[in-house]
Each structure stands twice: as C-alpha cells, then as structure tokens.
SEMAR-441873 format. One line per field, with one value per residue (C-alpha): residue number from 1; chain; residue in one letter; y, z, x. Coordinates in steps of 0.02 Angstrom, whole numbers, plus 50000, padded with zeros to 5 digits. Each point is the difference from the previous one (the first is absolute). Example, Ala and Ser with C-alpha at 12.3 -4.5 7.8 and 13.67 -1.06 7.14 Angstrom:
// SEMAR-441873
k [1/2]
c [A/A]
r [A/S]
py [49775/50172]
pz [50390/49967]
px [50615/50069]
This chain:
// SEMAR-441873
k [1/2/3/4/5/6/7/8/9/10/11/12/13/14/15/16/17/18/19/20/21/22/23/24/25/26/27/28/29/30/31/32/33/34/35/36/37/38/39/40/41/42/43/44/45/46/47/48/49/50/51/52/53/54/55/56/57/58/59/60/61/62/63/64/65/66/67/68/69/70/71/72/73/74/75/76/77/78/79/80/81/82/83/84/85/86/87/88/89/90/91/92/93/94/95/96/97/98/99/100/101/102/103/104/105/106/107/108/109/110/111/112/113/114/115/116/117/118/119/120/121/122/123/124/125/126/127/128/129/130/131/132/133/134/135/136/137/138/139/140/141/142/143/144/145/146/147/148/149/150/151/152/153/154/155/156/157/158/159/160/161/162/163/164/165/166/167/168/169/170/171/172/173/174/175/176/177/178/179/180/181/182/183/184/185/186/187/188/189/190/191/192/193/194/195/196/197/198/199/200/201/202/203/204/205/206/207/208/209/210/211/212/213/214/215/216/217/218/219/220/221/222/223/224/225/226/227/228/229/230/231/232/233/234/235/236/237/238/239/240/241/242/243/244/245/246/247/248/249/250/251/252/253/254/255/256/257/258/259/260/261/262/263/264/265/266/267/268/269/270/271/272/273/274/275/276/277/278/279/280/281/282/283/284/285/286/287/288/289/290/291/292/293/294/295/296/297/298/299/300/301/302/303/304/305/306/307/308/309/310/311/312/313/314/315/316/317/318/319/320/321/322/323/324/325/326/327/328/329/330/331/332/333/334/335/336/337/338/339/340/341/342/343/344/345/346/347/348/349/350/351/352/353/354/355/356/357/358/359/360/361/362/363/364/365/366/367/368/369/370/371/372/373/374/375/376/377/378/379/380/381/382/383/384/385/386/387/388/389]
c [A/A/A/A/A/A/A/A/A/A/A/A/A/A/A/A/A/A/A/A/A/A/A/A/A/A/A/A/A/A/A/A/A/A/A/A/A/A/A/A/A/A/A/A/A/A/A/A/A/A/A/A/A/A/A/A/A/A/A/A/A/A/A/A/A/A/A/A/A/A/A/A/A/A/A/A/A/A/A/A/A/A/A/A/A/A/A/A/A/A/A/A/A/A/A/A/A/A/A/A/A/A/A/A/A/A/A/A/A/A/A/A/A/A/A/A/A/A/A/A/A/A/A/A/A/A/A/A/A/A/A/A/A/A/A/A/A/A/A/A/A/A/A/A/A/A/A/A/A/A/A/A/A/A/A/A/A/A/A/A/A/A/A/A/A/A/A/A/A/A/A/A/A/A/A/A/A/A/A/A/A/A/A/A/A/A/A/A/A/A/A/A/A/A/A/A/A/A/A/A/A/A/A/A/A/A/A/A/A/A/A/A/A/A/A/A/A/A/A/A/A/A/A/A/A/A/A/A/A/A/A/A/A/A/A/A/A/A/A/A/A/A/A/A/A/A/A/A/A/A/A/A/A/A/A/A/A/A/A/A/A/A/A/A/A/A/A/A/A/A/A/A/A/A/A/A/A/A/A/A/A/A/A/A/A/A/A/A/A/A/A/A/A/A/A/A/A/A/A/A/A/A/A/A/A/A/A/A/A/A/A/A/A/A/A/A/A/A/A/A/A/A/A/A/A/A/A/A/A/A/A/A/A/A/A/A/A/A/A/A/A/A/A/A/A/A/A/A/A/A/A/A/A/A/A/A/A/A/A/A/A/A/A/A/A/A/A/A/A/A/A/A/A/A/A/A/A/A/A/A/A/A/A/A/A/A/A/A/A]
r [X/X/X/X/X/X/X/X/X/X/X/X/X/X/X/X/X/X/X/X/X/X/X/X/X/X/X/X/X/X/X/X/X/X/X/X/X/X/X/X/X/X/X/X/X/X/X/X/X/X/X/X/X/X/X/X/X/X/X/X/X/X/X/X/X/X/X/X/X/X/X/X/X/X/X/X/X/X/X/X/X/X/X/X/X/X/X/X/X/X/X/X/X/X/X/X/X/X/X/X/X/X/X/X/X/X/X/X/X/X/X/X/X/X/X/X/X/X/X/X/X/X/X/X/X/X/X/X/X/X/X/X/X/X/X/X/X/X/X/X/X/X/X/X/X/X/X/X/X/X/X/X/X/X/X/X/X/X/X/X/X/X/X/X/X/X/X/X/X/X/X/X/X/X/X/X/X/X/X/X/X/X/X/X/X/X/X/X/X/X/X/X/X/X/X/X/X/X/X/X/X/X/X/X/X/X/X/X/X/X/X/X/X/X/X/X/X/X/X/X/X/X/X/X/X/X/X/X/X/X/X/X/X/X/X/X/X/X/X/X/X/X/X/X/X/X/X/X/X/X/X/X/X/X/X/X/X/X/X/X/X/X/X/X/X/X/X/X/X/X/X/X/X/X/X/X/X/X/X/X/X/X/X/X/X/X/X/X/X/X/X/X/X/X/X/X/X/X/X/X/X/X/X/X/X/X/X/X/X/X/X/X/X/X/X/X/X/X/X/X/X/X/X/X/X/X/X/X/X/X/X/X/X/X/X/X/X/X/X/X/X/X/X/X/X/X/X/X/X/X/X/X/X/X/X/X/X/X/X/X/X/X/X/X/X/X/X/X/X/X/X/X/X/X/X/X/X/X/X/X/X/X/X/X/X/X/X/X/X]
py [49044/50098/50082/49924/50083/50127/49926/49985/50123/49942/49885/49840/49958/49928/49843/49940/49855/49829/49847/49811/49925/50170/50056/49839/50015/50183/49957/49861/50118/50131/49887/50023/50185/50152/50077/50178/50043/50130/50156/50042/50122/49876/49864/50115/50035/49815/49973/50137/49939/49815/50027/50126/50158/50072/49936/50007/49978/49818/50036/50130/50126/49986/50137/50056/50012/50084/50134/50035/50009/50123/50110/49995/49904/49862/49824/49978/49944/50161/49933/50124/49952/50125/49923/49870/49838/49950/49867/50075/49915/50058/50009/49868/49878/50036/49870/49862/50047/50006/50027/49841/49908/49965/50063/49930/50142/49966/50069/49939/49872/49922/49998/50101/50027/49969/50146/49991/50138/50091/50163/50060/50185/50148/50151/50180/49994/50191/50014/49868/50093/50167/49922/49897/50094/50178/50010/49916/50053/49848/50055/49951/49822/49938/50070/49926/49830/50007/50063/49871/49843/49971/50076/49848/49961/49828/49984/49852/49900/49914/49834/49970/49830/50022/50061/50188/50042/50046/50099/50070/50066/49835/50017/50159/49954/49986/49996/50067/49835/49993/50182/49986/49845/50086/50154/49891/49900/50158/50064/50151/50072/50162/50001/50142/49961/50098/49991/50043/49982/50094/49968/50058/50160/50096/50087/49833/49926/50147/49987/49810/50014/50136/49891/49848/50097/49992/49818/49826/49961/50067/49907/50063/49944/50053/49981/49883/49987/50095/50175/50136/49966/50142/49938/49912/49813/49899/49887/50152/50074/49838/50002/50178/49951/49852/50109/50130/49876/49909/50154/50140/49923/49891/49841/49927/50135/49990/49877/50018/49922/50039/50065/49909/50126/50104/50186/50101/50172/50043/50126/50022/49851/49887/50057/49927/49837/49993/50025/49863/49878/50039/49980/49830/49960/50040/50176/50130/50152/50056/50137/50123/50127/50134/49956/49822/49892/50157/50035/50161/50144/49912/50010/50128/49970/49937/49943/49821/50051/50109/49858/49905/50144/49968/49828/49961/49931/49812/49999/49949/49930/50041/50175/50109/50081/50160/50074/50160/49995/49963/50063/50027/50170/50087/50120/49863/49873/49863/49931/50107/50050/50172/49964/49983/50134/50181/49984/50080/49900/50032/49915/49839/49855/49932/49940/49968/49828/50081/50068/49833/49907/50127/49977/49809/50004/50097/49876/50128/49954/50107/50087/49889/50119/49942/49816/49871/49974/49812/50027/50123/49880/49868/50125/50060/49824/49962/50163/49966/49830/50080/50129/49962/49962]
pz [48742/50084/50167/50160/50053/50139/50173/50112/50144/50141/49882/50015/49919/50138/49970/50152/49914/50083/49890/50022/50173/50083/49931/50050/50177/50015/49938/50126/50141/49933/50043/50184/49997/50042/49843/49938/49854/49891/49943/49816/50033/50107/49871/49868/50118/50028/49812/49980/50148/49948/49817/50019/49943/50172/50011/50113/50121/50049/50098/50090/50080/50174/50129/49972/49812/50021/50118/49881/49844/50078/50069/49862/49847/50029/50072/50162/49899/49899/49839/49927/50030/49998/50058/50142/49938/50155/50056/50120/50116/50129/50184/50038/49873/50041/50138/49872/49919/50130/49960/49955/49934/49822/49920/49849/49883/49906/49859/49977/50135/49903/50070/49892/50111/50170/50096/50142/50120/50057/50055/50076/50023/50023/49913/49995/49846/49991/49992/49866/49896/50015/49963/49849/49932/50062/50078/50135/49916/50004/49832/49917/49936/50053/50175/50011/49953/50136/50135/49956/49988/50185/50132/50026/49871/49969/49925/49934/49843/49892/49909/49855/50001/49897/49825/49986/49911/49820/49989/49842/49943/50003/49820/50046/50174/49998/50152/49998/49952/49850/49945/50015/49891/49875/49990/49973/49866/49909/50013/50099/50111/50042/50042/50055/50110/49998/50158/49983/50086/49858/49819/49884/49915/49869/50125/50077/49827/49953/50152/49989/49818/50035/50134/49885/49875/50122/50061/49930/50066/50091/50145/50022/50181/50057/50181/50021/50189/50109/49939/50046/49955/49872/49908/49835/50035/49950/49882/49901/49999/49938/49846/49966/50016/49881/49870/50007/49991/49858/49894/50052/50065/49924/50085/49983/50120/50132/50139/50098/50174/50153/50164/50137/50142/50082/49967/50153/49926/50088/49873/50017/50116/49888/49850/50086/50034/49818/49944/50115/49936/49819/50031/50069/49843/49900/49942/49989/49992/50069/49931/50137/49940/50072/50172/49997/50122/50065/50059/50036/50040/50131/49895/49887/49811/49986/50176/49940/49885/50128/50130/49888/50020/50188/49973/50003/49852/49994/50110/49843/49840/49899/49922/50007/49835/50052/49890/50011/49963/49816/49892/49822/49940/49873/49948/49952/49959/50099/50173/50108/50178/50068/49955/49814/49960/50043/49971/50118/50113/49879/49862/50103/50002/50177/50093/50181/50061/50052/49824/49919/50110/49962/49815/50014/50101/49859/49870/49928/49938/50069/49857/49905/50055/50177/49979/49858/49944/50025/50182/50029/49931/50126/50138/49946/49995/50171/50072/49936/50084/50167/49992/50087/49887]
px [51314/49862/50030/49920/49840/49999/50022/49847/49984/50114/50092/49901/49834/49891/49898/49902/49912/50021/50005/50012/50015/50023/49835/49914/50066/49945/49825/49991/50048/49880/49850/50033/50052/49895/49930/50000/49884/50083/49915/50009/50143/50097/49975/50077/50146/50026/50006/50130/50104/50001/50044/50140/49906/50040/50179/50097/49853/49967/49844/49895/50118/50070/49978/50181/49978/49829/50070/50143/49891/49878/50139/50131/49932/50126/50002/50095/50153/49997/49923/49877/49819/49857/49837/49989/49920/49902/49881/49871/49878/49878/50047/49867/50081/50182/50013/49984/50165/50139/50185/50087/49844/49953/49840/49907/49957/49840/49895/49821/50039/50142/50175/50118/50151/50078/50071/50124/49954/50156/49919/49835/49993/49879/50070/49938/49895/49980/50190/50002/49869/50091/50169/49943/49850/50046/49827/49894/49840/49883/49927/50166/49971/50171/49979/49826/50066/50133/49880/49870/50105/50036/50114/50114/50135/50076/50172/50095/50051/49871/50013/49877/49923/49844/49959/49983/49835/50031/49840/49925/50166/50095/50056/50090/50063/50189/50115/50178/50082/49883/50015/50192/49996/49887/50109/50156/49914/49949/50178/49948/50137/49910/49818/49888/49850/49837/49898/49816/49834/49909/49958/50142/49948/50094/50113/50053/50026/50108/50119/50014/50050/50127/50073/50000/50108/50146/49987/49975/49827/49848/49918/49823/49968/49827/49955/49852/49990/49877/49960/49874/49820/49999/50155/49969/49990/50153/49900/49946/50175/50075/49884/50063/50180/49984/49914/50136/50142/49917/49967/50119/50163/50134/49947/50176/50062/49863/49958/49836/50003/49895/50067/49901/50033/49864/49999/50052/49987/50164/50064/50190/50029/49896/50099/50155/49908/49947/50178/50066/49866/50042/50185/49962/49901/50161/49962/50137/49888/49832/49892/49954/49873/49889/49928/50061/49902/49913/49825/49907/50117/50108/50155/50085/49987/50177/50039/50012/50142/50090/50008/50125/50121/50006/50077/50185/50096/49972/49845/49900/50067/49846/49996/49845/49946/49917/49868/49894/49813/49966/49857/49947/50065/49888/50139/50123/49864/50086/50021/50115/50050/50040/50183/49964/49868/49968/49812/49874/49887/49858/50097/50020/49877/49999/49844/49972/49944/49835/49970/50047/49878/49864/50027/49998/49840/49918/50065/50117/50171/50144/50089/50124/50138/49968/49957/50006/49818/50011/50054/49859/49875/50051/49985/49829/49932/50071/49933/49826/49996/50046/49865/49833/49854]
C-alpha cells in the first residue's frame, strides 16, 4: 500500500468554493453588494486562495497576520508565511468596504467571489517593502506593485461563487486536489516541483533530471501569472515546455501544470511562498537554484537557498533541493556545476539573458550546449513577431 501524500501546509487543504444552495444564496446577495473589480494580480491571488494553493489562508490577510508576516515571516498563530497576500484599494474607494460588510469580487464585471470584510487597515508600505523585498526601491517590480495598488488594505475570508477563468492554459491547469489525485494515481510518493518563469534551457533540464533520479516524479510548474514585460510570455514558454517533455524527458515521470500566481520577484521570501504552494500541490521537494525568484541585484546569488536554513524543524514539510548554477563543460563534454568540474570559466558555456536576446533578435540559434535547438526555434519565431517592422 502506498504512503499518504505529504500533508498540506498548516494541515488542512483549503477549499473556499461554495456549491448548491449556499452558492445560490451568496450569488443572490452579491447582486446587492458593493463591487470590487480585481486587478490581474488580485485575481490570481483569489484563485490561489480559493483552491487551496495558498493553504492555510482562507482569504486576504488580516491586519494581525499582515503585521506578523512582515516582521517575522509568520502568521499571527506562528505558522510560517513569507509574503502577505493583500487586497488593496485606494483611499477614495475604501469607504465602500467597511468592516463587517460583504463585498462582491468581480473580474470583467462578473461576480467570482464574496468576501466578508473583517479588517480595513492602512499599513506602512515602505516597511512592508523593506521587510518582504529587502528594498523600498520603486524600480523593484514587487515594490512597484505594492506601492501602486492602493494604500488601504482589506482583509477577510473569501467564498468562490463563480467559475474561475481557465484561460489559454486550461488543459494544464490543475489545483491541489487534482494534482494530489494525479500523483496518487501514478503511484508517486515523492515528487519534486520545478518553479520557473523562463524557458527551460539545458541547465534547467540538467538539474530537473538530477532531481528526478531521486524521486518518483517531476512536477514542472511554470508560473503563468503577471510577470515583467521583458520576461518571455507564458504562451511561448508553454510551447517550449511541451516540446522538451515530448522529446527529452520520460513522459511517464513528468506532469506539466501551470501555477496561476503573479510573480513578485521577492527572492528569498518568494522562494518560501513557492515551497508552501508546491507542498499544497502534494510535492515533497522543490528545486531551488541560483537566484530563485530574483530580479536585478537585490539579492545574493544563493539567498533563496539560505533562507530555508532560518526555519525551524517542522515549519515546512517540503524539502528544498539546492542546486548551484549549471552549464555545459567543454572539458568534461557534459552538463556540470562547480561541484562536479574543475573547468575554468572559459571552458563553460553559459550565456546571459541579454546575449541570448541579442542572438535571437538576429535570428541566430544559441549553441546546442545552452539550449535545445527546437526550443531556440520557438523563441526566435516569437521574438521576431514582437519586433517592430
């Protein structure tokens, strides 16, 4: 008999979806409630809250939880939580959403959820930025998102009453109940998750396959929520992932499913959030590589690995798999990391993102030691379409 899958973070997998008469009654009430149109980021957060990806959260965080998260990376009850999941509105709109009232959360004008407002608060956003992102620089995309979303925060549980949009990745959109069922059906007891917002190049392929040698299955779980304008679009990346899985992986050992969250570029703290989410999906391990969830030079190369060492035993059940930067080694004629080769920098094939974009813009394929040619072809085609005529 197979072992039960890893427990969700906090012990209970949250499901905030109303059904039957409870849903009908909530929808009826929603017609008379004040409405709040969700931003793309808040819509992604609602999806993660309602479906258990963000277990044990049941809604946007209260002031007590928010304060504790920013200060100590824990909820008020002591449970580890690294980034506050907040719903922000402008000061001018805040009066519509008083404590004790319900609010209809909408997307495209359609009611998706009802939220019971338990908290309305006005925190110090500079302190939040410095505590969560280690900087208050408005050029940091995560900081900019916080500062631009409104100074008043609403907290309270959400109840999903509408259909979440499947979007263009519906065939690969699985929620924790579904991934856990899939893992159980496949007989996987140990599963390693790979978080990515980039195409999978040879270095990524290498570390995922090393990880897969030690577990039963690999969950490639690309983030498809809001990203920076210069990141490769999710639709392009998904084509790359499918090509790689079809041609270069054992398909029986891999599941591709999208992670709907928005990218916060929170470095170490976002690595913890990514680990929590993947534990909720049912994964036992998470690959944490070089500059995980980083941006610019705001974080040290391996800060996202070191932060896991700050946790206490039992804070997380999922185990980080820590990898150094991988590259093609000309001396050994294979993929390697600094741990496995004594080659010099000149003997290593590793290209910067700037160099890769320059090559793609000129219609040049990056060397096969860096990227599978089929992946590079997809990227070249996409890059050409984006360039002005």
